[in-house]
Every structure is written in C-alpha cells, then in structure tokens.
VEXMI-32323 format. One record per atom (N, C-alpha, C): atom name; z, y, x. Coordinates in Angstrom, 1 decimal, m for minus. Example, Ala and Ser with C-alpha at 12.3 -4.5 7.8 and 13.67 -1.06 7.14 Angstrom:
2
   atom       c3       c2       c1
      N      7.8     m5.7     13.2
     CA      7.8     m4.5     12.3
      C      7.8     m3.3     13.2
      N      7.1     m2.2     12.8
     CA      7.1     m1.1     13.7
      C      7.9      0.0     12.9
***
This chain:
244
   atom       c3       c2       c1
      N     m6.2     16.3     m6.8
     CA     m5.8     15.7     m5.5
      C     m5.3     16.8     m4.5
      N     m4.5     16.3     m3.6
     CA     m4.0     17.2     m2.6
      C     m5.0     17.5     m1.5
      N     m5.2     18.7     m1.1
     CA     m6.2     19.0     m0.1
      C     m5.7     18.5      1.3
      N     m6.5     18.0      2.1
     CA     m6.1     17.5      3.4
      C     m6.2     18.6      4.4
      N     m5.5     18.4      5.5
     CA     m5.6     19.4      6.7
      C     m7.0     19.4      7.2
      N     m7.4     20.5      7.8
     CA     m8.7     20.6      8.4
      C     m8.8     19.6      9.6
      N    m10.0     19.0      9.8
     CA    m10.2     18.0     10.8
      C    m10.0     18.6     12.2
      N    m10.4     19.9     12.3
     CA    m10.3     20.5     13.7
      C     m8.9     20.5     14.2
      N     m7.9     20.7     13.4
     CA     m6.5     20.6     13.8
      C     m6.2     19.3     14.5
      N     m6.7     18.2     13.9
     CA     m6.4     16.9     14.4
      C     m7.3     16.5     15.6
      N     m8.5     17.1     15.7
     CA     m9.3     16.8     16.8
      C     m8.7     17.5     18.1
      N     m8.0     18.5     17.9
     CA     m7.3     19.2     19.0
      C     m6.0     18.6     19.4
      N     m5.5     17.6     18.6
     CA     m4.2     17.0     18.8
      C     m4.4     15.7     19.5
      N     m3.3     15.3     20.2
     CA     m3.3     14.0     20.9
      C     m3.3     12.9     19.9
      N     m2.7     13.2     18.7
     CA     m2.7     12.1     17.6
      C     m4.1     11.7     17.3
      N     m5.0     12.6     17.0
     CA     m6.3     12.2     16.5
      C     m7.1     11.6     17.7
      N     m7.0     12.1     18.9
     CA     m7.8     11.5     20.0
      C     m7.3     10.1     20.2
      N     m6.0      9.9     20.1
     CA     m5.5      8.5     20.3
      C     m6.0      7.6     19.2
      N     m6.0      8.0     18.0
     CA     m6.6      7.2     16.9
      C     m8.0      6.9     17.1
      N     m8.8      7.9     17.6
     CA    m10.2      7.7     17.8
      C    m10.5      6.7     18.8
      N     m9.6      6.5     19.8
     CA     m9.8      5.6     20.9
      C     m9.7      4.1     20.4
      N     m9.0      4.0     19.2
     CA     m8.6      2.6     18.8
      C     m9.5      2.1     17.6
      N    m10.0      3.0     16.8
     CA    m10.6      2.5     15.6
      C    m11.7      3.5     15.1
      N    m12.7      3.0     14.6
     CA    m13.8      3.9     14.1
      C    m13.8      4.0     12.6
      N    m14.2      5.2     12.1
     CA    m14.1      5.4     10.6
      C    m15.1      4.5      9.9
      N    m16.2      4.1     10.5
     CA    m17.1      3.2      9.8
      C    m16.7      1.8      9.8
      N    m15.6      1.5     10.4
     CA    m15.1      0.1     10.3
      C    m15.8     m0.9     11.2
      N    m16.7     m0.5     12.1
     CA    m17.4     m1.4     12.9
      C    m16.6     m2.0     14.1
      N    m15.6     m1.2     14.6
     CA    m14.7     m1.7     15.6
      C    m13.5     m2.2     15.0
      N    m13.0     m3.3     15.5
     CA    m11.8     m4.0     14.9
      C    m10.7     m3.9     15.9
      N     m9.5     m3.5     15.4
     CA     m8.3     m3.4     16.3
      C     m7.1     m3.9     15.5
      N     m6.5     m4.9     15.9
     CA     m5.3     m5.4     15.2
      C     m4.0     m4.8     15.6
      N     m3.0     m5.1     14.9
     CA     m1.6     m4.6     15.2
      C     m1.5     m3.1     15.3
      N     m2.3     m2.4     14.5
     CA     m2.2     m0.9     14.5
      C     m1.1     m0.5     13.5
      N     m0.4      0.5     13.8
     CA      0.6      1.0     12.8
      C      0.9      2.4     13.0
      N      0.9      3.1     11.9
     CA      1.3      4.6     11.8
      C      2.5      4.7     10.9
      N      3.5      5.5     11.4
     CA      4.7      5.7     10.6
      C      5.0      7.2     10.4
      N      5.3      7.6      9.2
     CA      5.6      9.0      8.9
      C      6.8      9.1      7.9
      N      7.4     10.2      7.9
     CA      8.4     10.5      6.9
      C      7.9     11.5      5.9
      N      7.9     11.1      4.6
     CA      7.4     11.9      3.6
      C      8.4     12.9      3.1
      N      8.0     14.0      2.4
     CA      9.0     15.0      2.0
      C     10.1     14.4      1.1
      N      9.8     13.3      0.4
     CA     10.9     12.7     m0.4
      C     11.9     11.9      0.3
      N     11.7     11.9      1.7
     CA     12.7     11.1      2.5
      C     12.3      9.7      2.7
      N     11.3      9.2      2.1
     CA     10.9      7.8      2.3
      C     10.0      7.7      3.5
      N     10.2      6.6      4.3
     CA      9.3      6.3      5.4
      C      8.0      5.7      4.9
      N      6.9      6.3      5.3
     CA      5.6      5.7      4.8
      C      4.9      5.1      6.1
      N      4.6      3.8      5.9
     CA      4.0      3.1      7.1
      C      2.7      2.5      6.6
      N      1.7      2.8      7.5
     CA      0.3      2.2      7.2
      C      0.0      1.3      8.4
      N     m0.2      0.1      8.2
     CA     m0.5     m0.9      9.3
      C     m1.6     m1.8      8.9
      N     m2.3     m2.3      9.9
     CA     m3.3     m3.3      9.7
      C     m2.7     m4.7     10.0
      N     m2.9     m5.6      9.0
     CA     m2.3     m6.9      9.2
      C     m2.4     m7.7      7.9
      N     m1.5     m8.8      7.9
     CA     m1.5     m9.8      6.8
      C     m0.3     m9.5      5.9
      N     m0.6     m9.1      4.7
     CA      0.5     m8.7      3.7
      C      1.4     m9.9      3.5
      N      0.9    m11.1      3.5
     CA      1.7    m12.3      3.2
      C      2.8    m12.6      4.2
      N      2.6    m11.9      5.4
     CA      3.6    m12.1      6.5
      C      4.6    m11.0      6.6
      N      4.6    m10.1      5.6
     CA      5.5     m8.9      5.6
      C      6.9     m9.3      5.5
      N      7.7     m8.8      6.5
     CA      9.1     m9.2      6.5
      C      9.9     m8.0      6.0
      N     10.1     m8.0      4.7
     CA     10.9     m7.0      4.0
      C     11.3     m7.5      2.6
      N     11.7     m6.6      1.8
     CA     12.3     m7.1      0.5
      C     11.3     m7.5     m0.5
      N     10.1     m6.8     m0.5
     CA      9.2     m7.0     m1.6
      C      7.7     m6.8     m1.2
      N      6.8     m7.6     m1.6
     CA      5.4     m7.2     m1.5
      C      4.8     m7.0     m2.9
      N      3.7     m6.3     m3.0
     CA      3.0     m6.1     m4.2
      C      1.7     m6.9     m4.2
      N      1.5     m7.6     m5.3
     CA      0.3     m8.4     m5.4
      C     m0.7     m7.7     m6.3
      N     m1.9     m7.6     m5.8
     CA     m3.0     m7.1     m6.6
      C     m3.5     m8.2     m7.5
      N     m2.8     m8.4     m8.6
     CA     m3.0     m9.6     m9.5
      C     m4.1     m9.4    m10.5
      N     m4.4    m10.5    m11.3
     CA     m5.2    m10.3    m12.5
      C     m4.3    m10.4    m13.7
      N     m4.8    m10.3    m14.9
     CA     m4.0    m10.2    m16.0
      C     m3.3    m11.5    m16.4
      N     m3.8    m12.6    m16.0
     CA     m3.1    m13.9    m16.4
      C     m2.0    m14.3    m15.4
      N     m2.1    m13.6    m14.2
     CA     m1.0    m13.8    m13.2
      C     m0.9    m15.3    m12.6
      N     m2.0    m16.0    m12.6
     CA     m1.9    m17.4    m12.2
      C     m2.7    m17.6    m10.9
      N     m3.0    m16.5    m10.2
     CA     m3.7    m16.6     m8.9
      C     m5.2    m16.3     m9.1
      N     m5.9    m16.0     m8.0
     CA     m7.3    m15.6     m8.1
      C     m7.8    m15.5     m6.7
      N     m8.7    m14.6     m6.4
     CA     m9.3    m14.5     m5.1
      C     m8.6    m13.4     m4.3
      N     m9.1    m13.1     m3.1
     CA     m8.6    m12.0     m2.3
      C     m7.1    m12.1     m2.0
      N     m6.5    m10.9     m2.1
     CA     m5.0    m10.8     m1.9
      C     m4.2    m11.7     m2.8
      N     m4.7    m11.7     m4.1
     CA     m4.0    m12.5     m5.1
      C     m3.9    m14.0     m4.7
      N     m5.0    m14.5     m4.3
     CA     m5.1    m15.9     m3.9
      C     m4.3    m16.2     m2.7
      N     m4.3    m15.3     m1.7
     CA     m3.6    m15.4     m0.5
      C     m2.1    m15.4     m0.7
      N     m1.6    m14.6     m1.6
     CA     m0.2    m14.5     m1.9
      C      0.2    m15.8     m2.6
      N     m0.5    m16.2     m3.6
     CA     m0.2    m17.5     m4.3
      C     m0.1    m18.7     m3.3
      N     m1.1    m18.7     m2.4
     CA     m1.1    m19.8     m1.5
      C      0.1    m19.8     m0.6
      N      0.5    m18.6     m0.1
     CA      1.6    m18.4      0.8
      C      2.9    m18.6      0.1
      N      3.0    m18.2     m1.1
     CA      4.3    m18.3     m1.9
      C      4.5    m19.8     m2.3
      N      3.4    m20.5     m2.5
     CA      3.5    m21.9     m2.9
      C      3.4    m22.1     m4.4
      N      3.2    m23.4     m4.8
     CA      2.9    m23.6     m6.2
      C      4.1    m23.2     m7.2
      N      5.3    m23.0     m6.6
     CA      6.4    m22.5     m7.5
      C      6.1    m21.2     m8.1
      N      5.3    m20.4     m7.5
     CA      5.0    m19.0     m8.1
      C      4.2    m19.2     m9.3
      N      3.1    m20.0     m9.3
     CA      2.3    m20.2    m10.5
      C      3.2    m20.9    m11.6
      N      4.0    m21.8    m11.2
     CA      4.8    m22.5    m12.2
      C      5.8    m21.5    m12.8
      N      6.4    m20.6    m12.0
     CA      7.3    m19.6    m12.6
      C      6.6    m18.7    m13.6
      N      5.4    m18.3    m13.2
     CA      4.6    m17.4    m14.1
      C      4.3    m18.1    m15.4
      N      4.0    m19.4    m15.4
     CA      3.7    m20.1    m16.6
      C      4.9    m20.3    m17.5
      N      6.1    m20.5    m16.9
     CA      7.3    m20.8    m17.6
      C      8.1    m19.5    m18.0
      N      8.0    m18.5    m17.2
     CA      9.0    m17.4    m17.4
      C      8.4    m16.0    m17.7
      N      7.1    m15.9    m17.6
     CA      6.4    m14.6    m17.9
      C      5.6    m14.8    m19.2
      N      6.1    m14.0    m20.2
     CA      5.5    m14.2    m21.5
      C      4.0    m13.8    m21.5
      N      3.2    m14.6    m22.2
     CA      1.7    m14.4    m22.3
      C      1.3    m14.1    m23.7
      N      0.3    m13.3    m23.9
     CA     m0.3    m13.0    m25.2
      C     m1.1    m14.3    m25.6
      N     m1.7    m14.2    m26.8
     CA     m2.5    m15.3    m27.3
      C     m3.7    m15.5    m26.4
      N     m4.2    m14.5    m25.7
     CA     m5.3    m14.6    m24.9
      C     m4.9    m14.9    m23.4
      N     m3.6    m15.1    m23.2
     CA     m3.2    m15.5    m21.8
      C     m2.8    m14.4    m20.9
      N     m2.8    m13.1    m21.5
     CA     m2.5    m12.0    m20.6
      C     m1.0    m11.9    m20.4
      N     m0.6    m11.8    m19.2
     CA      0.8    m11.7    m18.8
      C      1.1    m10.3    m18.3
      N      0.1     m9.6    m17.8
     CA      0.3     m8.3    m17.2
      C     m0.9     m7.5    m17.5
      N     m0.8     m6.5    m18.3
     CA     m2.0     m5.6    m18.6
      C     m2.3     m4.7    m17.4
      N     m3.5     m4.2    m17.4
     CA     m4.0     m3.3    m16.3
      C     m3.1     m2.1    m16.3
      N     m2.6     m1.8    m15.1
     CA     m1.7     m0.7    m14.9
      C     m0.2     m1.0    m15.0
      N      0.1     m2.2    m15.5
     CA      1.5     m2.6    m15.7
      C      2.0     m3.3    m14.4
      N      3.3     m3.7    m14.4
     CA      3.8     m4.4    m13.3
      C      4.9     m5.4    m13.8
      N      4.9     m6.6    m13.1
     CA      5.9     m7.6    m13.4
      C      6.5     m8.1    m12.1
      N      7.7     m8.6    m12.1
     CA      8.4     m9.0    m10.9
      C      8.7    m10.5    m10.9
      N      8.5    m11.2     m9.8
     CA      8.9    m12.6     m9.7
      C      9.6    m12.8     m8.3
      N     10.2    m14.0     m8.1
     CA     10.7    m14.3     m6.8
      C      9.6    m14.4     m5.8
      N      9.9    m14.4     m4.5
     CA      8.9    m14.5     m3.5
      C      8.7    m15.9     m3.0
      N      9.6    m16.8     m3.4
     CA      9.5    m18.3     m3.1
      C      9.3    m18.5     m1.6
      N      8.1    m19.0     m1.1
     CA      8.0    m19.3      0.3
      C      7.6    m18.1      1.2
      N      7.5    m17.0      0.6
     CA      7.2    m15.8      1.4
      C      8.4    m15.3      2.2
      N      8.2    m14.5      3.2
     CA      9.4    m13.9      3.9
      C     10.0    m12.8      3.0
      N      9.2    m12.2      2.1
     CA      9.7    m11.2      1.2
      C     10.5    m11.9      0.0
      N     11.6    m11.3     m0.4
     CA     12.4    m11.9     m1.5
      C     11.7    m11.8     m2.9
      N     10.9    m10.8     m3.0
     CA     10.3    m10.5     m4.4
      C      8.8    m10.2     m4.2
      N      8.1    m10.5     m5.3
     CA      6.7    m10.1     m5.5
      C      6.6     m9.3     m6.8
      N      6.1     m8.1     m6.7
     CA      5.8     m7.3     m7.8
      C      4.3     m7.4     m8.0
      N      3.9     m7.9     m9.2
     CA      2.5     m8.1     m9.6
      C      2.0     m6.9    m10.4
      N      0.9     m6.3    m10.0
     CA      0.3     m5.3    m10.8
      C     m1.2     m5.5    m10.9
      N     m1.8     m5.1    m12.0
     CA     m3.2     m5.3    m12.2
      C     m4.0     m4.0    m12.1
      N     m4.8     m3.9    m11.1
     CA     m5.6     m2.7    m10.9
      C     m6.8     m2.6    m11.8
      N     m7.4     m1.4    m12.0
     CA     m8.5     m1.3    m12.9
      C     m9.8     m1.8    m12.2
      N    m10.7     m2.3    m12.9
     CA    m12.1     m2.7    m12.4
      C    m12.9     m1.4    m12.5
      N    m13.3     m0.9    m11.4
     CA    m14.0      0.4    m11.4
      C    m15.3      0.3    m12.1
      N    m15.6      1.2    m13.1
     CA    m16.8      1.2    m13.9
      C    m16.7      0.4    m15.1
      N    m15.6     m0.3    m15.3
     CA    m15.4     m1.1    m16.5
      C    m14.4     m0.5    m17.5
      N    m13.6      0.5    m17.1
     CA    m12.6      1.1    m17.9
      C    m12.7      2.6    m17.9
      N    m12.1      3.2    m18.9
     CA    m12.0      4.6    m19.0
      C    m10.8      5.1    m18.2
      N    m10.9      6.3    m17.6
     CA     m9.8      6.9    m16.8
      C     m9.2      5.9    m15.7
      N    m10.0      5.3    m14.9
     CA     m9.5      4.4    m13.9
      C     m8.5      5.0    m13.0
      N     m8.6      6.3    m12.7
     CA     m7.6      7.0    m11.8
      C     m6.2      7.0    m12.4
      N     m6.1      7.1    m13.8
     CA     m4.8      7.0    m14.4
      C     m4.2      5.6    m14.4
      N     m5.1      4.6    m14.6
     CA     m4.6      3.3    m14.5
      C     m4.2      2.9    m13.1
      N     m4.9      3.3    m12.1
     CA     m4.5      3.0    m10.7
      C     m3.2      3.7    m10.4
      N     m3.1      5.0    m10.8
     CA     m1.8      5.7    m10.6
      C     m0.7      4.9    m11.3
      N     m0.9      4.4    m12.5
     CA      0.2      3.6    m13.1
      C      0.5      2.4    m12.4
      N     m0.4      1.7    m11.7
     CA     m0.1      0.6    m10.9
      C      1.0      0.9     m9.9
      N      0.8      2.0     m9.1
     CA      1.7      2.4     m8.1
      C      3.0      2.9     m8.7
      N      2.9      3.7     m9.7
     CA      4.2      4.2    m10.3
      C      5.0      3.1    m10.9
      N      4.4      2.2    m11.6
     CA      5.2      1.2    m12.3
      C      5.7      0.2    m11.3
      N      5.0     m0.1    m10.2
     CA      5.5     m0.9     m9.1
      C      6.7     m0.3     m8.4
      N      6.6      1.0     m8.1
     CA      7.7      1.6     m7.4
      C      8.9      1.7     m8.3
      N      8.7      2.0     m9.6
     CA      9.8      2.1    m10.6
      C     10.5      0.8    m10.8
      N      9.7     m0.3    m10.9
     CA     10.2     m1.6    m11.0
      C     11.1     m2.0     m9.8
      N     10.6     m1.6     m8.6
     CA     11.4     m1.9     m7.4
      C     12.7     m1.2     m7.5
      N     12.7      0.1     m7.9
     CA     14.0      0.8     m8.0
      C     14.9      0.2     m9.1
      N     14.4     m0.4    m10.1
     CA     15.2     m0.9    m11.2
      C     16.0     m2.2    m10.7
      N     15.7     m2.7     m9.5
     CA     16.5     m3.8     m9.0
      C     17.8     m3.4     m8.4
      N     18.1     m2.1     m8.5
     CA     19.5     m1.6     m8.1
      C     19.8     m1.9     m6.7
      N     18.9     m1.6     m5.8
     CA     19.2     m1.6     m4.4
      C     18.8     m2.9     m3.7
      N     18.4     m3.9     m4.5
     CA     17.9     m5.2     m3.9
      C     16.6     m5.0     m3.2
      N     15.8     m4.0     m3.5
     CA     14.6     m3.7     m2.9
      C     14.6     m2.3     m2.3
      N     14.7     m2.3     m0.9
     CA     14.6     m1.0     m0.2
      C     13.3     m0.9      0.6
      N     12.7     m2.0      0.9
     CA     11.4     m2.0      1.6
      C     10.4     m2.7      0.8
      N      9.2     m2.1      0.6
     CA      8.2     m2.6     m0.2
      C      6.8     m2.4      0.5
      N      5.9     m3.4      0.3
     CA      4.6     m3.3      1.0
      C      3.5     m3.5     m0.1
      N      2.5     m2.6      0.0
     CA      1.4     m2.7     m0.9
      C      0.1     m3.1     m0.2
      N     m0.8     m3.7     m0.9
     CA     m2.2     m3.8     m0.5
      C     m3.0     m2.6     m1.0
      N     m4.3     m2.6     m0.7
     CA     m5.1     m1.5     m1.3
      C     m5.6     m2.0     m2.6
      N     m4.9     m1.6     m3.7
     CA     m5.1     m2.1     m5.0
      C     m6.5     m1.7     m5.5
      N     m7.3     m2.6     m6.1
     CA     m8.6     m2.4     m6.7
      C     m9.7     m2.1     m5.7
      N     m9.4     m2.1     m4.4
     CA    m10.4     m1.8     m3.4
      C    m11.3     m2.9     m2.9
      N    m11.0     m4.1     m3.4
     CA    m11.9     m5.3     m3.1
      C    m12.9     m5.5     m4.1
      N    m12.9     m6.7     m4.8
     CA    m14.0     m7.0     m5.7
      C    m13.9     m6.1     m7.0
      N    m12.8     m5.4     m7.2
     CA    m12.7     m4.5     m8.3
      C    m13.5     m3.2     m8.1
      N    m13.9     m3.0     m6.9
     CA    m14.9     m1.9     m6.6
      C    m14.5     m0.5     m6.6
      N    m13.2     m0.2     m6.6
     CA    m12.8      1.2     m6.6
      C    m13.2      1.8     m5.2
      N    m13.8      3.0     m5.2
     CA    m14.1      3.7     m3.9
      C    m12.8      3.8     m3.1
      N    m12.9      3.4     m1.9
     CA    m11.7      3.2     m1.0
      C    m11.0      4.5     m0.8
      N    m11.7      5.5     m0.4
     CA    m11.0      6.8     m0.1
      C    m10.3      7.4     m1.4
      N    m11.0      7.3     m2.5
     CA    m10.4      7.8     m3.8
      C     m9.2      7.0     m4.1
      N     m9.3      5.7     m4.0
     CA     m8.2      4.8     m4.3
      C     m6.9      5.0     m3.4
      N     m7.2      5.2     m2.1
     CA     m6.1      5.3     m1.2
      C     m5.4      6.7     m1.3
      N     m6.2      7.7     m1.7
     CA     m5.7      9.0     m2.0
      C     m4.7      9.0     m3.2
      N     m5.1      8.3     m4.2
     CA     m4.2      8.1     m5.3
      C     m2.9      7.3     m4.9
      N     m3.1      6.3     m4.1
     CA     m1.9      5.5     m3.7
      C     m1.0      6.4     m2.9
      N     m1.5      7.1     m1.9
     CA     m0.6      7.9     m1.0
      C      0.0      9.1     m1.8
      N     m0.7      9.7     m2.7
     CA     m0.2     10.8     m3.5
      C      1.0     10.3     m4.3
      N      0.8      9.2     m4.9
     CA      1.8      8.6     m5.8
      C      3.1      8.3     m5.1
      N      2.9      7.7     m3.9
     CA      4.1      7.4     m3.0
      C      4.8      8.7     m2.6
      N      4.1      9.7     m2.3
     CA      4.6     11.0     m1.8
      C      5.4     11.7     m3.0
      N      5.0     11.5     m4.2
     CA      5.6     12.1     m5.4
      C      6.7     11.3     m6.0
      N      6.9     10.1     m5.5
     CA      7.9      9.2     m6.0
      C      9.3      9.7     m5.8
      N     10.1      9.7     m6.9
     CA     11.5     10.1     m6.7
      C     12.4      8.9     m6.4
      N     12.8      8.8     m5.2
     CA     13.4      7.6     m4.7
      C     14.9      7.5     m5.2
      N     15.3      6.3     m5.4
     CA     16.8      6.0     m5.6
      C     17.3      5.1     m4.4
      N     16.6      4.0     m4.3
     CA     17.0      3.0     m3.2
      C     16.0      2.8     m2.2
      N     14.7      3.0     m2.5
     CA     13.7      2.7     m1.5
      C     13.8      3.6     m0.3
      N     13.7      2.9      0.9
     CA     13.7      3.7      2.2
      C     12.4      3.6      2.9
      N     11.6      2.5      2.7
     CA     10.3      2.3      3.4
      C      9.3      1.8      2.4
      N      8.1      2.5      2.4
     CA      6.9      2.1      1.7
      C      5.8      1.8      2.7
      N      5.4      0.6      2.7
     CA      4.3      0.2      3.6
      C      3.0     m0.1      2.9
      N      1.9      0.1      3.6
     CA      0.6     m0.3      3.2
      C      0.1     m1.3      4.3
      N      0.0     m2.6      3.9
     CA     m0.4     m3.5      4.9
      C     m1.9     m3.9      4.5
      N     m2.8     m3.5      5.4
     CA     m4.2     m3.5      5.0
      C     m5.0     m4.4      6.0
      N     m5.9     m5.2      5.4
     CA     m6.5     m6.2      6.2
      C     m7.7     m5.7      7.0
      N     m8.5     m4.8      6.5
     CA     m9.7     m4.3      7.2
      C     m9.5     m3.0      8.0
      N    m10.2     m2.9      9.1
     CA    m10.1     m1.7      9.9
      C    m10.7     m0.5      9.2
      N    m11.6     m0.7      8.3
     CA    m12.2      0.5      7.6
      C    m11.2      1.1      6.6
      N    m10.5      0.3      5.8
     CA     m9.5      0.9      4.9
      C     m8.3      1.4      5.6
      N     m8.0      0.8      6.8
     CA     m6.9      1.3      7.6
      C     m7.2      2.7      8.1
      N     m8.4      2.9      8.7
     CA     m8.8      4.2      9.2
      C     m8.8      5.3      8.1
      N     m9.3      4.9      6.9
     CA     m9.4      5.8      5.8
      C     m7.9      6.2      5.4
      N     m7.0      5.3      5.4
     CA     m5.7      5.5      4.9
      C     m4.9      6.4      5.9
      N     m5.1      6.2      7.2
     CA     m4.4      7.0      8.2
      C     m4.9      8.4      8.1
      N     m6.2      8.6      8.0
     CA     m6.7     10.0      7.9
      C     m6.2     10.7      6.6
      N     m6.1     10.0      5.5
     CA     m5.6     10.6      4.3
      C     m4.1     10.9      4.4
      N     m3.4     10.3      5.3
     CA     m1.9     10.5      5.4
      C     m1.7     11.9      5.9
      N     m2.6     12.6      6.5
     CA     m2.4     13.9      7.1
      C     m2.3     15.0      6.1
      N     m2.4     14.7      4.8
     CA     m2.2     15.8      3.8
      C     m0.8     16.4      3.9
      N     m0.7     17.7      4.0
     CA      0.6     18.3      4.2
      C      1.7     17.9      3.2
      N      1.3     17.7      1.9
     CA      2.3     17.3      0.9
      C      2.9     16.0      1.1
      N      2.2     15.1      2.0
     CA      2.7     13.8      2.2
      C      3.6     13.7      3.4
      N      3.6     14.7      4.3
     CA      4.3     14.6      5.5
      C      5.5     15.5      5.6
      N      6.5     15.1      6.4
     CA      7.5     16.0      6.7
      C      7.1     16.8      8.0
      N      8.0     17.5      8.6
     CA      7.6     18.3      9.8
      C      7.5     17.5     11.0
      N      8.0     16.2     11.0
     CA      7.9     15.4     12.1
      C      7.1     14.1     11.8
      N      6.2     13.8     12.7
     CA      5.4     12.6     12.6
      C      5.6     11.7     13.8
      N      5.9     10.4     13.5
     CA      6.1      9.5     14.6
      C      4.9      8.6     14.7
      N      4.3      8.5     15.9
     CA      3.2      7.6     16.1
      C      3.6      6.5     16.9
      N      3.3      5.2     16.4
     CA      3.7      4.0     17.2
      C      2.4      3.2     17.4
      N      2.4      2.5     18.5
     CA      1.3      1.6     18.7
      C      1.8      0.3     19.3
      N      1.2     m0.8     19.1
     CA      1.7     m2.1     19.6
      C      0.9     m2.5     20.8
      N      0.2     m1.6     21.5
     CA     m0.5     m1.9     22.7
      C      0.5     m2.3     23.8
      N     m0.1     m2.6     25.0
     CA      0.8     m3.0     26.1
      C      1.7     m1.9     26.5
      N      1.2     m0.7     26.5
     CA      2.1      0.5     26.9
      C      2.7      1.0     25.6
      N      3.8      0.5     25.2
     CA      4.4      0.9     23.9
      C      5.0      2.3     24.0
      N      4.5      3.2     23.2
     CA      4.9      4.5     23.2
      C      5.3      5.0     21.9
      N      6.1      6.0     21.8
     CA      6.4      6.7     20.6
      C      6.0      8.2     20.8
      N      5.3      8.8     19.9
     CA      4.8     10.1     20.0
      C      5.3     10.9     18.8
      N      5.8     12.1     19.1
     CA      6.3     13.0     18.0
      C      5.5     14.3     18.1
      N      5.0     14.7     16.9
     CA      4.2     15.9     16.8
      C      4.9     16.8     15.9
      N      5.2     18.0     16.3
     CA      5.8     19.0     15.4
      C      4.7     19.9     14.8
      N      4.7     19.9     13.5
     CA      3.7     20.8     12.8
      C      4.4     22.0     12.4
      N      4.0     23.1     12.9
     CA      4.6     24.4     12.6
      C      3.9     25.1     11.5
      N      2.6     24.8     11.4
     CA      1.8     25.5     10.3
      C      0.7     24.6      9.9
      N      0.5     24.5      8.6
     CA     m0.6     23.7      8.1
      C     m1.8     24.6      8.0
      N     m2.9     24.1      8.5
     CA     m4.2     24.9      8.5
      C     m5.0     24.5      7.3
***
C-alpha cells in the first residue's frame, strides 16, 4: 500500500481544518452534499462525494452486484429499483449464466444499459466476501481494474464513471483497507478515455475515511481543488511543494 502523508501536515492546513468542521471520522456527525475533487497523476479527476449513487448524472455507474446479477440488497437492490425491471430482464436474456446461475464471478465485471437511470451504462462487478475467500485484496483490486478497463473498452462512450464502496457493506471488508485498494487502483489506472472517476458514498463514515485516504502523494497531483456545497460556495487551491 502507498504510505499516506503525515497527519500533522494536514492539521496545519486549511484543508484539514475545514474538513474537521464538517464531518467526524467516527461517522457520528452527518453532513450531506459533501464533495472533494482532486487531479491524480494519471490526469484523471478523482471525486469523492457523499450522496445517492443511483442519481449520478454521468456516463456510467458501477453496481456492487452478486454473482447472479438479478438484484439483491444494499446498493445492488437500489440500482435495480432505480433502473427498473428492464435491467433484470436484460440480465436474464442477454447475460450468459452458468449451470448454477452465475453470470459474473467474483472480481469480474459485466456491462448493461442504464435503463431508467440518468447514467447510460451500468458496470456490474462482484466484490469478495471478506473472510470467505482467499486473497480478498486481489479480488477487490480486480473489481476496480476490470470495471475501469471495461469502461475504456467502450471507445469513448464512457468518460465519467461512479463507484460505490465495493464489499464495504454486508460483505464485511474493512472500510479503510477496501478504500485504500480502490483509490490506489484508480491512481494507477492507465486512462484512454476516462476523464472523471467518482466515488459516491452513502455514509458519512466511509466518506471521511475515503477523503483522508486521498491525501496519499501518489494519488495527487501538485494542485488540489476543494469544493463545498454549503451556502458560501468556495473553491480552495492548495499547492503542495513537498510531501512530508
């Protein structure tokens, strides 16, 4: 894993003090409409926001699916409800299944239309159940890699993509470890068409964890843009001259 910047650097910066005013790391305080935006070294804009993934207005959202791809609980169920019954019908008719009904194995990714969503496409990936599989970190990395690669394979039709926190719900993956894998994989992605990668996260705890993980130097370019949707809309730029 990539080492993060020392916390003292951020406590001395207006960025960290501003974040501390809005959200607590233990997740007890709730604050909606939070958004942090950065440019990664690979030139892709990385956005972490708190909100509803099903309302993402972009080219593609990623579904934390199960292996049968016919809907379930959590994010998976919410996406199927928002996309409408056409999504389930499409999966039944057009996504090949094994004899046991598996349409997407753990770590793999499949693409479908978005149907009633604002996003044109849905990429479905199956995260590992923590404690049930060997090498869960490799499988989780594959979820993000395969999803990003599948998006790129659409030859420019997908330039903006939004992820949930894969495996961080009922699948039990430790949140900080899971999000570090997610952000590292995005930072290392060799882009072709993608311009923006978003993480749209429902809970304040996972949002706070993700924002603090973003400060790893390998994930950031020299300029960081901070945006907030509060009444006083401001944009803040921080120049990092030296990583501590």
